[in-house]
N, C-alpha and C positions, 0 to 999 in steps of 0.2 A: 504494500500500500504506500503510495507516494503522497505525502502531505507536507505542508510547510511546518507542521507541528511535531512530526516524528521523523527521525533520520532512518531511512530504509536500510542503510548499511548496518547500523547498530542493531536494528530489529532482526535482520538476517543472521547476524552473528549470534545474537541471543537465542534465536530459534535453534540454530545448529548446536550451540553449547548445551542448552537446557533440554532439548528434545521434547519428550512427553510432558516435562515439568514446566514448559514455557507458559501455559495458561495459569498455572499456580503462581509463577513469578509475576505475571501481569496483575493477577488478583491481589497479591500481596502488595505490590507497588501502589495500586489504586487505593486500597484500604489505608495503607500507611500515609499516602499523600493527602487523603481526606483529613486524617488526624493532624498532619503537619500544617495544613491550611487552616484548620480550626484554631490551632495554636497561634499561628501568625496573626490571626484576627484578634485574639485575646491579649496578646503581649503588649505591655506598655513600656517595658524597660529596653533601652537601645541595645545593651549587650546581649540580652536574651533574644531580641529580634534578630540580631546578627547571627547568633548561634543557630537559631531555627532556620533562617534563610540559607545558611551554609549547608546545613544538613539536607534541606529540601533540594538545594542546587545539586548536591552530589548524587542523590538517588535519581533525580530527573535526568541528569547527564548520563548516568549509567544505563538508563532505559531509552536513551535516544530522543528525549524530549528537550532538544537543544534550546528552542526559544524560551521555554519555561525555565530551564537552568540559567539562561542569560538574565532573565528578569529577577530570579532569586539572587544572582550575583550582584545585580545593581542594588538590591535591597541590602545585601550583606555589606557592601562597600559604601553605603550611604554615610555621609558625615554624621558624627554623633550629634552635632548641633543643627542638623537639617530640620526644617519645620516638620511637625508631625503630619501635616497634610501631604507632604511629599511621600512619606512612608505609607500613609493610608492609600494614596493613589497607586503606589507600586503593589501593595497587597491586593488591591482590586484588580490590577492587571494580571497578577499572578493567579488569582481566582478565576478570572476569565480564560486565561490560557490553559489552566488545568482543566477547566470544563471542556475545552476543545480536545486536549490530550485524552481525557477520559472517553469522550465520544469516539475518537479515532481508535483507541484500544478496543472498545466495545464493538465497533463496526468490524474491526479486523477479526475479532473472535467469531463473528457471524459468517466469515468467508468459508 
């Protein structure tokens, strides 16, 4: 599946490595990501926000969700004194991109 939300090369590699367990990997990523996103929305401390964004970035990058990982990276590297509105906007963009990633993975499963 070619989409701007998922890197097809990464997906192919994951399918080859994981074999029959690939669907379980995707399910685990989606569940974990929903929890990470909920945490991002609730966090008020800049250091905790950075840590959560870093973690979400890593898992998304590993799953080929490159644009999502890039948004998480922007949030991770946001200046500590940046206005909270900037962080809130990035969290909204992350939520929106994750919704697209989730839809792409679910559609891929239907193939």
